[in-house]
C-alpha positions as CSV (number, residue, x, y, z in Angstrom):
1,M,-14.9,-2.4,59.5
2,A,-15.2,-5.9,61.0
3,S,-17.7,-6.6,63.7
4,Y,-16.8,-6.3,67.4
5,E,-17.0,-10.1,67.6
6,D,-14.3,-10.5,64.9
7,S,-11.8,-8.6,67.0
8,D,-9.2,-10.3,69.2
9,G,-10.5,-11.3,72.6
10,C,-7.4,-10.2,74.4
11,V,-7.6,-6.7,72.8
12,R,-11.3,-6.5,73.8
13,L,-10.3,-7.3,77.3
14,L,-7.7,-4.4,77.3
15,V,-10.1,-2.0,75.6
16,S,-12.7,-2.7,78.3
17,H,-10.3,-1.2,80.9
18,L,-9.6,2.0,79.1
19,S,-12.6,3.9,80.4
20,S,-11.4,3.6,84.0
21,L,-7.9,4.9,83.3
22,K,-6.6,8.4,84.1
23,G,-3.6,10.4,83.1
24,S,-1.5,9.6,80.1
25,I,-1.6,6.2,78.5
26,L,0.3,4.5,75.7
27,I,-1.3,1.7,73.6
28,V,1.3,-0.5,71.8
29,A,-0.6,-2.2,69.0
30,D,0.4,-4.8,66.4
31,E,-1.8,-6.8,64.0
32,H,-4.1,-8.0,66.8
33,W,-5.6,-4.5,66.9
34,S,-6.6,-4.4,63.2
35,D,-10.3,-4.7,63.9
36,V,-10.6,-2.1,66.6
37,D,-13.2,0.7,66.2
38,W,-10.9,3.6,67.2
39,S,-13.6,6.3,67.1
40,S,-15.7,4.3,69.6
41,T,-12.6,3.6,71.7
42,K,-11.6,7.2,71.8
43,R,-15.1,8.4,72.8
44,K,-15.0,5.9,75.8
45,T,-11.6,7.1,76.9
46,K,-11.2,10.2,79.1
47,C,-7.5,10.0,79.5
48,N,-4.7,11.3,77.3
49,M,-4.3,8.4,74.8
50,S,-1.4,7.8,72.5
51,L,-0.8,4.9,70.1
52,L,2.4,3.3,68.9
53,S,1.9,0.7,66.1
54,N,4.1,-1.2,63.8
55,R,1.1,-1.8,61.4
56,W,0.2,0.8,58.8
57,D,-3.5,0.0,58.8
58,V,-3.8,0.2,62.6
59,H,-1.9,3.5,62.6
60,T,-3.9,5.1,59.8
61,N,-7.3,3.9,61.1
62,A,-6.5,5.3,64.6
63,K,-5.2,8.6,63.2
64,A,-8.3,9.0,61.1
65,A,-10.3,8.7,64.3
66,G,-8.3,11.5,65.9
67,V,-6.0,9.3,68.0
68,D,-2.4,10.6,68.5
69,S,-0.7,7.8,66.6
70,L,2.9,7.0,65.4
71,F,3.9,4.3,62.9
72,S,7.3,2.7,63.7
73,D,9.0,-0.6,64.4
74,F,8.1,-0.2,68.0
75,N,10.7,2.6,68.3
76,F,10.1,4.3,71.7
77,S,12.8,6.9,71.2
78,H,10.2,9.7,70.9
79,C,8.9,8.8,74.4
80,S,10.5,10.3,77.5
81,S,11.5,8.2,80.5
82,K,8.7,8.0,83.1
83,Q,6.2,9.6,80.8
84,F,3.1,7.4,81.0
85,D,0.7,6.5,83.8
86,S,-0.3,3.3,81.9
87,V,1.0,1.2,79.1
88,I,-1.4,-1.2,77.3
89,Y,0.0,-4.1,75.3
90,R,-1.5,-7.3,73.9
91,V,1.5,-9.6,73.6
92,S,2.9,-10.3,70.1
93,K,3.4,-13.6,68.3
94,E,7.2,-13.3,68.5
95,R,9.1,-13.5,71.8
96,A,11.8,-11.0,70.7
97,T,9.1,-8.4,69.9
98,T,7.2,-8.9,73.1
99,N,10.3,-8.7,75.3
100,H,11.5,-5.6,73.4
101,V,8.1,-3.9,74.0
102,I,8.0,-4.8,77.7
103,N,11.6,-3.5,78.2
104,Q,10.7,-0.2,76.5
105,A,7.4,0.1,78.3
106,A,9.2,-0.3,81.6
107,R,11.4,2.7,80.7
108,V,8.6,5.1,79.7
109,M,6.3,4.2,82.7
110,K,6.2,6.6,85.7
111,L,7.0,5.2,89.1
112,G,3.7,3.8,90.3
113,A,2.3,3.4,86.7
114,H,0.7,0.2,85.5
115,L,1.5,-2.2,82.6
116,Y,-1.7,-3.9,81.3
117,L,-0.5,-7.1,79.6
118,S,-2.9,-9.5,77.9
119,G,-2.5,-12.7,75.9
120,K,-3.4,-16.4,75.8
121,K,-2.0,-19.3,77.7
122,N,-0.4,-20.9,74.7
123,E,1.3,-17.6,73.8
124,G,3.2,-17.6,77.1
125,I,1.3,-14.8,78.8
126,K,1.9,-16.4,82.2
127,N,5.6,-16.3,81.7
128,Y,5.5,-12.8,80.2
129,A,3.5,-11.6,83.3
130,K,6.0,-13.3,85.6
131,R,9.1,-11.8,84.0
132,S,7.4,-8.3,83.7
133,S,6.5,-8.5,87.4
134,K,10.1,-9.2,88.3
135,L,11.3,-6.4,86.0
136,L,9.0,-3.9,87.6
137,R,9.3,-5.2,91.1
138,H,5.7,-6.1,91.6
139,N,4.5,-9.5,92.8
140,T,1.5,-10.3,90.7
141,Q,0.2,-12.9,88.2
142,A,-1.9,-13.0,85.0
143,K,-5.6,-13.7,85.8
144,K,-7.9,-15.7,83.5
145,N,-10.9,-14.1,81.8
146,G,-12.5,-16.8,79.6
147,S,-9.8,-18.0,77.3
148,N,-7.8,-14.7,77.7
149,Y,-5.5,-13.6,80.5
150,L,-4.7,-10.1,81.9
151,A,-1.9,-9.0,84.1
152,I,-1.9,-5.5,85.7
153,I,1.7,-4.9,86.8
154,K,2.6,-1.9,88.9
155,K,6.1,-0.3,88.5
156,N,7.5,-0.2,92.0
157,G,11.1,0.1,90.7
158,L,13.1,-1.3,87.8
159,L,15.6,-4.1,87.6
160,I,18.9,-3.2,85.8
161,K,18.8,-6.4,83.7
162,S,16.1,-6.3,81.0
163,L,14.4,-9.1,79.2
164,A,16.3,-10.8,76.4
165,D,15.0,-9.4,73.1
166,N,17.5,-10.7,70.6
167,N,18.7,-7.2,69.8
168,Y,15.3,-6.5,68.3
169,A,15.9,-3.1,66.8
170,Q,19.0,-4.2,64.8
171,L,19.1,-5.3,61.2
172,R,21.5,-8.2,60.8
173,T,23.0,-10.3,58.0
174,L,22.0,-14.0,58.1
175,Q,23.7,-16.8,56.4
176,S,20.3,-18.6,56.0
177,L,19.2,-15.8,53.6
178,N,21.1,-16.7,50.4
179,G,24.4,-17.0,52.2
180,G,24.2,-13.6,53.9
181,K,22.8,-11.7,50.8
182,Y,19.9,-10.1,52.8
183,L,19.5,-8.0,55.8
184,S,16.6,-8.8,58.1
185,K,15.4,-8.6,61.8
186,P,12.9,-9.8,64.3
187,G,9.4,-8.4,63.8
188,I,9.1,-9.5,60.2
189,F,7.1,-12.7,59.4
190,G,9.7,-15.4,58.5
191,W,12.5,-12.9,59.2
192,D,15.3,-15.5,59.5
193,K,14.5,-17.7,56.5
194,I,13.6,-17.7,52.8
195,D,9.9,-18.5,52.7
196,R,9.3,-21.6,50.7
197,G,6.4,-20.1,48.9
198,S,8.4,-17.1,47.8
199,A,11.2,-19.4,46.6
200,F,8.7,-21.4,44.6
201,L,7.4,-18.2,42.9
202,I,11.0,-17.0,42.0
203,D,12.0,-20.5,40.8
204,N,9.1,-20.3,38.3
205,L,9.2,-16.6,37.4
206,D,11.2,-17.1,34.2
207,D,8.5,-19.4,32.8
208,C,5.7,-17.0,33.9
209,I,7.3,-14.0,32.2
210,R,7.9,-16.0,29.0
211,T,4.2,-16.9,28.7
212,F,2.9,-13.4,29.5
213,S,2.1,-11.3,26.5
214,I,2.9,-8.1,28.4
215,S,5.8,-5.7,28.7
216,S,6.7,-6.1,32.3
217,T,8.4,-2.8,32.8
218,T,6.9,-1.9,36.2
219,V,6.7,-4.4,39.0
220,L,5.0,-4.4,42.4
221,D,6.0,-6.7,45.3
222,L,2.8,-6.7,47.3
223,G,3.6,-7.7,50.9
224,C,7.3,-7.5,50.4
225,G,8.7,-8.6,53.8
226,Y,12.4,-7.9,53.8
227,G,12.3,-7.8,50.0
228,Y,13.3,-11.2,48.8
229,I,10.8,-11.5,45.9
230,A,11.5,-8.0,44.6
231,C,15.3,-8.3,44.8
232,E,15.3,-11.7,43.0
233,A,12.9,-10.4,40.4
234,S,15.2,-7.5,39.7
235,N,17.4,-9.9,37.7
236,H,14.9,-9.6,34.9
237,N,14.6,-6.7,32.5
238,F,12.4,-4.4,34.5
239,K,12.6,-0.6,34.6
240,H,11.1,0.0,38.0
241,I,10.3,-2.1,41.1
242,T,8.0,-1.0,43.9
243,A,7.6,-2.9,47.2
244,T,5.0,-2.4,49.8
245,D,4.2,-3.9,53.2
246,N,1.9,-3.2,56.2
247,N,4.7,-3.9,58.7
248,A,7.2,-1.2,59.8
249,A,10.1,-3.7,60.3
250,A,9.6,-5.0,56.8
251,I,9.7,-1.5,55.3
252,I,13.0,-0.8,57.2
253,A,14.7,-4.0,56.0
254,C,13.4,-3.8,52.4
255,K,14.7,-0.3,52.0
256,Q,18.1,-1.3,53.1
257,N,18.2,-4.4,50.9
258,F,17.0,-2.3,47.9
259,E,19.8,0.2,48.5
260,R,22.4,-2.5,48.7
261,L,21.2,-4.8,45.9
262,L,19.1,-3.1,43.3
263,K,20.6,-1.2,40.3
264,I,17.3,-0.1,38.9
265,N,14.8,2.5,40.0
266,H,12.8,1.5,43.0
267,D,10.4,2.6,45.8
268,V,9.4,1.1,49.1
269,V,6.0,2.2,50.4
270,A,4.2,1.6,53.6
271,S,0.6,0.6,52.8
272,D,-2.2,-1.9,53.7
273,A,-2.3,-4.3,50.8
274,G,-1.2,-1.5,48.5
275,S,-4.5,0.4,49.1
276,S,-2.8,3.8,49.3
277,I,-0.7,3.4,46.2
278,D,-1.9,5.5,43.2
279,K,0.3,3.9,40.5
280,S,-0.5,1.0,38.2
281,F,1.8,-1.9,37.4
282,D,2.5,-4.3,34.5
283,L,3.3,-7.2,36.9
284,I,2.3,-7.8,40.5
285,L,4.1,-10.5,42.5
286,C,2.6,-11.5,45.8
287,N,3.1,-14.0,48.6
288,P,0.2,-12.8,50.8
289,P,0.1,-13.4,54.5
290,F,-2.5,-16.1,54.3
291,H,-0.6,-18.2,56.8
292,Q,-1.2,-19.9,60.1
293,G,-1.2,-17.1,62.7
294,F,-2.6,-14.6,60.2
295,S,-6.2,-14.3,58.8
296,V,-7.4,-16.7,56.1
297,R,-10.9,-15.3,56.2
298,P,-12.5,-14.6,52.8
299,R,-12.8,-10.9,53.8
300,F,-9.0,-10.7,54.3
301,I,-8.2,-12.6,51.0
302,S,-10.7,-10.4,49.1
303,K,-8.9,-7.2,50.4
304,F,-5.6,-8.3,48.7
305,L,-7.4,-9.3,45.5
306,H,-9.4,-6.1,45.3
307,C,-6.4,-4.0,45.8
308,T,-4.4,-6.0,43.2
309,S,-7.1,-5.6,40.6
310,N,-7.0,-1.8,41.1
311,L,-3.2,-1.7,40.9
312,L,-2.8,-3.6,37.6
313,T,-2.5,-1.8,34.2
314,G,-5.1,-2.8,31.6
315,S,-2.9,-5.6,30.2
316,G,-1.2,-6.3,33.5
317,K,-1.0,-9.6,35.3
318,A,-0.6,-10.7,38.9
319,V,1.1,-13.9,40.2
320,F,0.1,-15.1,43.7
321,V,1.7,-17.9,45.5
322,V,-0.4,-19.4,48.3
323,N,-0.8,-22.5,50.3
324,K,-2.6,-25.2,48.3
325,F,-5.6,-25.4,50.8
326,I,-6.5,-21.7,50.3
327,P,-9.5,-21.3,47.8
328,I,-8.1,-18.2,46.2
329,E,-9.4,-19.1,42.7
330,Q,-13.0,-19.0,43.7
331,I,-12.7,-15.7,45.6
332,A,-10.6,-14.2,42.8
333,L,-13.3,-14.7,40.2
334,A,-15.2,-11.8,41.7
335,H,-12.3,-9.4,41.0
336,F,-10.6,-10.7,37.8
337,N,-11.7,-11.7,34.3
338,S,-9.2,-14.6,34.2
339,V,-7.9,-16.8,37.0
340,K,-5.5,-19.6,36.0
341,L,-3.5,-22.1,38.0
342,I,0.1,-22.0,36.7
343,K,1.9,-24.6,38.7
344,S,1.7,-26.4,42.0
345,N,3.8,-28.6,44.3
346,Q,3.0,-30.5,47.4
347,S,2.6,-27.3,49.5
348,F,2.0,-24.3,47.2
349,K,0.3,-23.2,44.1
350,L,1.0,-20.3,41.7
351,V,-2.1,-18.5,40.4
352,E,-2.2,-16.0,37.5
353,L,-4.7,-13.2,37.7
354,N,-5.7,-10.6,35.1
Protein backbone atom coordinates (compact mmCIF):
# COMPACT_ATOMS: atom_id res chain seq x y z
CA MET A 1 0.00 0.00 0.00
CA ALA A 2 1.31 3.43 -0.93
CA SER A 3 1.73 6.11 1.70
CA TYR A 4 -1.03 8.61 2.40
CA GLU A 5 1.10 11.31 0.76
CA ASP A 6 1.14 9.32 -2.51
CA SER A 7 -2.64 9.43 -2.80
CA ASP A 8 -4.53 11.94 -4.91
CA GLY A 9 -5.06 15.28 -3.15
CA CYS A 10 -8.63 15.67 -4.36
CA VAL A 11 -9.45 12.18 -3.06
CA ARG A 12 -7.89 13.05 0.32
CA LEU A 13 -10.08 16.14 0.42
CA LEU A 14 -13.20 14.06 -0.18
CA VAL A 15 -12.18 11.37 2.34
CA SER A 16 -11.70 14.06 5.00
CA HIS A 17 -15.43 14.84 4.79
CA LEU A 18 -16.66 11.26 5.16
CA SER A 19 -16.59 11.19 8.96
CA SER A 20 -19.14 14.03 9.14
CA LEU A 21 -21.68 12.43 6.80
CA LYS A 22 -24.82 10.60 7.87
CA GLY A 23 -27.24 8.24 6.18
CA SER A 24 -26.39 6.34 3.01
CA ILE A 25 -23.51 7.47 0.81
CA LEU A 26 -22.19 6.31 -2.55
CA ILE A 27 -18.53 6.75 -3.49
CA VAL A 28 -17.89 6.67 -7.23
CA ALA A 29 -14.22 5.78 -7.68
CA ASP A 30 -11.89 5.54 -10.67
CA GLU A 31 -8.08 5.17 -10.80
CA HIS A 32 -7.61 8.27 -8.64
CA TRP A 33 -8.68 6.13 -5.65
CA SER A 34 -6.05 3.41 -6.16
CA ASP A 35 -3.96 4.38 -3.10
CA VAL A 36 -6.81 4.74 -0.58
CA ASP A 37 -6.54 2.76 2.66
CA TRP A 38 -10.08 1.40 2.70
CA SER A 39 -9.81 -0.21 6.14
CA SER A 40 -8.92 3.14 7.70
CA THR A 41 -11.56 4.94 5.64
CA LYS A 42 -14.25 2.50 6.71
CA ARG A 43 -13.32 2.85 10.41
CA LYS A 44 -13.67 6.64 10.23
CA THR A 45 -17.05 6.48 8.51
CA LYS A 46 -20.19 6.00 10.59
CA CYS A 47 -22.65 6.16 7.70
CA ASN A 48 -23.80 3.37 5.38
CA MET A 49 -21.08 3.49 2.69
CA SER A 50 -21.24 1.86 -0.75
CA LEU A 51 -18.65 1.95 -3.51
CA LEU A 52 -19.05 1.84 -7.28
CA SER A 53 -15.76 1.54 -9.17
CA ASN A 54 -14.70 0.91 -12.74
CA ARG A 55 -11.26 -0.25 -11.52
CA TRP A 56 -10.70 -3.86 -10.48
CA ASP A 57 -7.92 -3.00 -8.00
CA VAL A 58 -10.00 -0.33 -6.26
CA HIS A 59 -13.00 -2.65 -6.08
CA THR A 60 -11.08 -5.65 -4.73
CA ASN A 61 -9.12 -3.60 -2.17
CA ALA A 62 -12.31 -1.98 -0.88
CA LYS A 63 -14.16 -5.29 -0.78
CA ALA A 64 -11.30 -6.90 1.17
CA ALA A 65 -11.70 -4.13 3.76
CA GLY A 66 -15.38 -4.95 4.17
CA VAL A 67 -16.76 -2.13 2.03
CA ASP A 68 -19.91 -2.86 0.02
CA SER A 69 -18.37 -2.58 -3.45
CA LEU A 70 -19.47 -3.19 -7.04
CA PHE A 71 -17.20 -3.38 -10.10
CA SER A 72 -18.80 -2.04 -13.27
CA ASP A 73 -18.40 0.53 -16.03
CA PHE A 74 -20.12 3.11 -13.82
CA ASN A 75 -23.39 1.28 -14.34
CA PHE A 76 -25.86 2.69 -11.79
CA SER A 77 -28.73 0.38 -12.75
CA HIS A 78 -28.53 -1.44 -9.41
CA CYS A 79 -29.21 1.86 -7.60
CA SER A 80 -32.75 3.06 -6.95
CA SER A 81 -33.85 6.58 -7.74
CA LYS A 82 -33.48 8.88 -4.75
CA GLN A 83 -31.54 6.26 -2.76
CA PHE A 84 -28.54 8.15 -1.35
CA ASP A 85 -28.06 11.03 1.08
CA SER A 86 -24.63 11.83 -0.40
CA VAL A 87 -22.66 10.97 -3.52
CA ILE A 88 -18.88 11.39 -3.46
CA TYR A 89 -17.00 11.79 -6.76
CA ARG A 90 -13.52 12.90 -7.77
CA VAL A 91 -13.92 13.97 -11.40
CA SER A 92 -12.43 11.68 -14.03
CA LYS A 93 -9.93 12.56 -16.76
CA GLU A 94 -12.50 12.22 -19.54
CA ARG A 95 -15.42 14.62 -19.92
CA ALA A 96 -17.86 11.96 -21.12
CA THR A 97 -17.14 9.83 -18.06
CA THR A 98 -17.54 12.73 -15.65
CA ASN A 99 -20.78 13.95 -17.22
CA HIS A 100 -22.18 10.41 -17.20
CA VAL A 101 -21.42 9.97 -13.50
CA ILE A 102 -22.90 13.35 -12.60
CA ASN A 103 -26.09 12.55 -14.52
CA GLN A 104 -26.44 9.21 -12.77
CA ALA A 105 -25.56 10.65 -9.38
CA ALA A 106 -28.34 13.20 -9.79
CA ARG A 107 -30.84 10.39 -10.38
CA VAL A 108 -29.88 8.31 -7.34
CA MET A 109 -29.68 11.24 -4.90
CA LYS A 110 -32.56 11.94 -2.56
CA LEU A 111 -34.17 15.37 -2.62
CA GLY A 112 -32.02 17.45 -0.28
CA ALA A 113 -29.02 15.12 -0.72
CA HIS A 114 -25.53 16.44 -1.52
CA LEU A 115 -23.07 15.78 -4.33
CA TYR A 116 -19.45 16.16 -3.18
CA LEU A 117 -17.45 16.96 -6.30
CA SER A 118 -13.67 17.43 -6.28
CA GLY A 119 -11.01 18.05 -8.90
CA LYS A 120 -8.32 20.44 -10.07
CA LYS A 121 -8.69 23.70 -11.97
CA ASN A 122 -7.05 22.38 -15.14
CA GLU A 123 -9.45 19.42 -15.08
CA GLY A 124 -12.44 21.71 -15.44
CA ILE A 125 -13.76 21.36 -11.89
CA LYS A 126 -15.21 24.87 -11.89
CA ASN A 127 -17.28 24.13 -15.00
CA TYR A 128 -18.35 20.72 -13.68
CA ALA A 129 -19.47 22.37 -10.44
CA LYS A 130 -21.34 25.07 -12.35
CA ARG A 131 -23.17 22.58 -14.59
CA SER A 132 -23.92 20.25 -11.69
CA SER A 133 -25.32 23.14 -9.68
CA LYS A 134 -27.60 24.04 -12.56
CA LEU A 135 -28.67 20.40 -12.97
CA LEU A 136 -29.50 20.06 -9.26
CA ARG A 137 -30.95 23.58 -8.94
CA HIS A 138 -28.48 24.81 -6.33
CA ASN A 139 -26.53 28.04 -6.72
CA THR A 140 -23.01 27.22 -5.49
CA GLN A 141 -19.41 27.16 -6.68
CA ALA A 142 -16.29 25.05 -6.24
CA LYS A 143 -14.08 26.33 -3.41
CA LYS A 144 -10.29 26.18 -3.45
CA ASN A 145 -8.38 24.09 -0.93
CA GLY A 146 -4.68 24.35 -1.77
CA SER A 147 -4.39 23.16 -5.38
CA ASN A 148 -7.64 21.19 -5.09
CA TYR A 149 -11.25 22.28 -5.39
CA LEU A 150 -14.41 21.01 -3.71
CA ALA A 151 -18.04 21.72 -4.54
CA ILE A 152 -20.86 20.59 -2.25
CA ILE A 153 -24.04 20.72 -4.29
CA LYS A 154 -27.48 20.19 -2.81
CA LYS A 155 -30.24 18.57 -4.83
CA ASN A 156 -33.13 21.02 -4.66
CA GLY A 157 -34.71 19.59 -7.80
CA LEU A 158 -33.62 18.19 -11.12
CA LEU A 159 -33.48 19.66 -14.60
CA ILE A 160 -34.95 17.52 -17.36
CA LYS A 161 -31.95 18.10 -19.64
CA SER A 162 -28.89 16.18 -18.44
CA LEU A 163 -25.21 16.84 -19.17
CA ALA A 164 -23.87 15.73 -22.57
CA ASP A 165 -22.06 12.41 -22.00
CA ASN A 166 -21.44 11.21 -25.60
CA ASN A 167 -23.72 8.20 -25.01
CA TYR A 168 -21.16 6.97 -22.52
CA ALA A 169 -22.58 3.50 -21.91
CA GLN A 170 -22.83 2.50 -25.59
CA LEU A 171 -20.25 0.53 -27.51
CA ARG A 172 -19.80 1.95 -30.97
CA THR A 173 -18.01 1.16 -34.24
CA LEU A 174 -15.43 3.76 -35.22
CA GLN A 175 -13.93 4.16 -38.68
CA SER A 176 -10.72 5.34 -37.00
CA LEU A 177 -10.23 1.81 -35.62
CA ASN A 178 -9.06 -0.10 -38.71
CA GLY A 179 -11.97 1.07 -40.82
CA GLY A 180 -14.64 0.11 -38.31
CA LYS A 181 -13.15 -3.27 -37.39
CA TYR A 182 -13.30 -2.65 -33.63
CA LEU A 183 -15.95 -1.70 -31.11
CA SER A 184 -14.99 0.75 -28.39
CA LYS A 185 -16.47 3.37 -26.05
CA PRO A 186 -15.61 6.29 -23.79
CA GLY A 187 -14.00 5.28 -20.51
CA ILE A 188 -11.17 3.31 -22.15
CA PHE A 189 -7.77 4.98 -22.46
CA GLY A 190 -7.32 5.92 -26.13
CA TRP A 191 -10.78 4.54 -26.90
CA ASP A 192 -11.21 6.29 -30.25
CA LYS A 193 -7.84 5.57 -31.84
CA ILE A 194 -5.29 2.86 -32.45
CA ASP A 195 -2.49 3.56 -30.00
CA ARG A 196 0.77 4.23 -31.86
CA GLY A 197 2.73 2.09 -29.41
CA SER A 198 0.38 -0.85 -29.88
CA ALA A 199 0.62 -0.47 -33.65
CA PHE A 200 4.43 -0.43 -33.40
CA LEU A 201 4.34 -3.71 -31.46
CA ILE A 202 2.01 -5.39 -33.96
CA ASP A 203 4.04 -4.13 -36.94
CA ASN A 204 7.09 -5.91 -35.51
CA LEU A 205 5.42 -9.00 -34.05
CA ASP A 206 6.32 -11.21 -37.04
CA ASP A 207 10.02 -10.50 -36.55
CA CYS A 208 9.75 -11.05 -32.80
CA ILE A 209 8.09 -14.44 -33.14
CA ARG A 210 10.63 -15.61 -35.74
CA THR A 211 13.53 -14.87 -33.39
CA PHE A 212 11.93 -16.52 -30.34
CA SER A 213 12.91 -20.15 -29.76
CA ILE A 214 9.60 -20.91 -28.07
CA SER A 215 6.32 -22.50 -29.03
CA SER A 216 4.02 -19.52 -28.63
CA THR A 217 0.80 -21.44 -28.18
CA THR A 218 -0.67 -19.47 -25.28
CA VAL A 219 -0.66 -15.67 -25.35
CA LEU A 220 -1.62 -12.99 -22.82
CA ASP A 221 -2.48 -9.41 -23.75
CA LEU A 222 -1.66 -7.63 -20.48
CA GLY A 223 -3.59 -4.35 -20.27
CA CYS A 224 -5.73 -5.14 -23.28
CA GLY A 225 -7.89 -2.02 -23.67
CA TYR A 226 -10.54 -2.77 -26.28
CA GLY A 227 -8.42 -5.70 -27.51
CA TYR A 228 -6.41 -4.38 -30.45
CA ILE A 229 -3.12 -6.18 -29.70
CA ALA A 230 -4.78 -9.51 -28.90
CA CYS A 231 -7.02 -9.46 -31.97
CA GLU A 232 -4.20 -8.53 -34.34
CA ALA A 233 -1.91 -11.14 -32.75
CA SER A 234 -4.56 -13.81 -33.32
CA ASN A 235 -3.54 -13.87 -36.99
CA HIS A 236 -0.54 -15.94 -35.89
CA ASN A 237 -0.68 -19.66 -35.12
CA PHE A 238 -1.70 -19.43 -31.47
CA LYS A 239 -3.97 -21.91 -29.70
CA HIS A 240 -5.34 -19.69 -26.96
CA ILE A 241 -5.39 -15.96 -26.24
CA THR A 242 -6.19 -14.38 -22.89
CA ALA A 243 -6.71 -10.66 -22.38
CA THR A 244 -6.84 -8.79 -19.10
CA ASP A 245 -7.38 -5.22 -17.96
CA ASN A 246 -8.07 -3.29 -14.77
CA ASN A 247 -10.80 -1.19 -16.40
CA ALA A 248 -14.44 -2.30 -16.63
CA ALA A 249 -15.12 -0.53 -19.94
CA ALA A 250 -12.09 -2.25 -21.49
CA ILE A 251 -13.35 -5.66 -20.34
CA ILE A 252 -16.76 -5.02 -21.92
CA ALA A 253 -15.32 -3.86 -25.27
CA CYS A 254 -12.63 -6.55 -25.45
CA LYS A 255 -15.17 -9.33 -24.82
CA GLN A 256 -17.33 -8.07 -27.66
CA ASN A 257 -14.38 -7.73 -30.05
CA PHE A 258 -13.17 -11.24 -29.19
CA GLU A 259 -16.60 -12.70 -29.86
CA ARG A 260 -16.80 -10.93 -33.21
CA LEU A 261 -13.23 -11.38 -34.46
CA LEU A 262 -11.45 -14.34 -32.86
CA LYS A 263 -11.77 -17.85 -34.21
CA ILE A 264 -9.52 -19.44 -31.57
CA ASN A 265 -10.09 -20.17 -27.87
CA HIS A 266 -10.01 -17.06 -25.75
CA ASP A 267 -10.71 -15.53 -22.33
CA VAL A 268 -11.12 -11.98 -21.04
CA VAL A 269 -10.35 -11.50 -17.36
CA ALA A 270 -10.65 -8.49 -15.07
CA SER A 271 -7.43 -8.20 -13.08
CA ASP A 272 -4.89 -5.69 -11.79
CA ALA A 273 -1.82 -6.21 -14.01
CA GLY A 274 -2.77 -9.89 -14.23
CA SER A 275 -2.13 -10.43 -10.51
CA SER A 276 -5.20 -12.66 -10.04
CA ILE A 277 -4.56 -14.91 -13.07
CA ASP A 278 -3.37 -18.42 -12.13
CA LYS A 279 -2.23 -19.58 -15.60
CA SER A 280 1.14 -19.25 -17.31
CA PHE A 281 1.79 -18.13 -20.87
CA ASP A 282 4.34 -18.74 -23.61
CA LEU A 283 4.12 -15.15 -24.81
CA ILE A 284 2.98 -11.97 -23.06
CA LEU A 285 2.36 -8.82 -25.08
CA CYS A 286 1.97 -5.56 -23.21
CA ASN A 287 1.52 -1.88 -23.91
CA PRO A 288 1.38 -0.85 -20.23
CA PRO A 289 -0.34 2.34 -19.07
CA PHE A 290 2.91 4.18 -18.45
CA HIS A 291 1.54 7.28 -20.16
CA GLN A 292 1.01 10.90 -19.28
CA GLY A 293 -1.96 11.01 -16.92
CA PHE A 294 -1.09 7.60 -15.47
CA SER A 295 1.64 6.68 -13.04
CA VAL A 296 5.22 6.33 -14.27
CA ARG A 297 6.57 5.76 -10.75
CA PRO A 298 9.04 2.87 -10.44
CA ARG A 299 6.64 1.15 -8.01
CA PHE A 300 3.92 1.08 -10.66
CA ILE A 301 6.27 -0.15 -13.40
CA SER A 302 7.63 -2.83 -11.06
CA LYS A 303 4.13 -4.11 -10.40
CA PHE A 304 3.62 -4.88 -14.11
CA LEU A 305 7.06 -6.45 -14.42
CA HIS A 306 6.68 -8.58 -11.29
CA CYS A 307 3.30 -9.90 -12.41
CA THR A 308 4.65 -10.59 -15.89
CA SER A 309 7.55 -12.65 -14.53
CA ASN A 310 5.07 -14.74 -12.52
CA LEU A 311 2.83 -15.32 -15.54
CA LEU A 312 5.47 -16.58 -17.99
CA THR A 313 6.22 -20.24 -18.58
CA GLY A 314 9.80 -21.35 -17.97
CA SER A 315 10.76 -20.74 -21.59
CA GLY A 316 8.26 -17.92 -22.14
CA LYS A 317 9.02 -14.40 -23.30
CA ALA A 318 7.36 -11.03 -22.89
CA VAL A 319 7.40 -8.08 -25.28
CA PHE A 320 6.68 -4.64 -23.82
CA VAL A 321 6.23 -1.50 -25.88
CA VAL A 322 6.85 1.71 -23.92
CA ASN A 323 7.69 5.35 -24.49
CA LYS A 324 11.42 5.78 -25.11
CA PHE A 325 11.94 7.92 -22.00
CA ILE A 326 10.77 5.21 -19.58
CA PRO A 327 13.73 3.37 -17.96
CA ILE A 328 12.04 -0.01 -18.07
CA GLU A 329 15.28 -1.91 -18.80
CA GLN A 330 16.92 -0.94 -15.51
CA ILE A 331 13.83 -1.78 -13.46
CA ALA A 332 13.23 -5.05 -15.35
CA LEU A 333 16.65 -6.44 -14.39
CA ALA A 334 15.31 -7.06 -10.89
CA HIS A 335 12.63 -9.37 -12.29
CA PHE A 336 14.12 -11.07 -15.39
CA ASN A 337 17.30 -12.91 -16.34
CA SER A 338 17.43 -11.30 -19.76
CA VAL A 339 16.33 -7.81 -20.84
CA LYS A 340 16.89 -6.94 -24.49
CA LEU A 341 16.01 -3.92 -26.63
CA ILE A 342 14.46 -5.31 -29.82
CA LYS A 343 13.69 -2.19 -31.81
CA SER A 344 12.90 1.51 -31.38
CA ASN A 345 11.66 4.48 -33.33
CA GLN A 346 11.45 8.18 -32.48
CA SER A 347 8.73 7.62 -29.86
CA PHE A 348 8.69 3.99 -28.68
CA LYS A 349 10.86 1.00 -27.93
CA LEU A 350 10.19 -2.74 -27.89
CA VAL A 351 11.81 -4.64 -25.04
CA GLU A 352 12.08 -8.43 -24.79
CA LEU A 353 11.94 -9.94 -21.28
CA ASN A 354 12.56 -13.51 -20.18
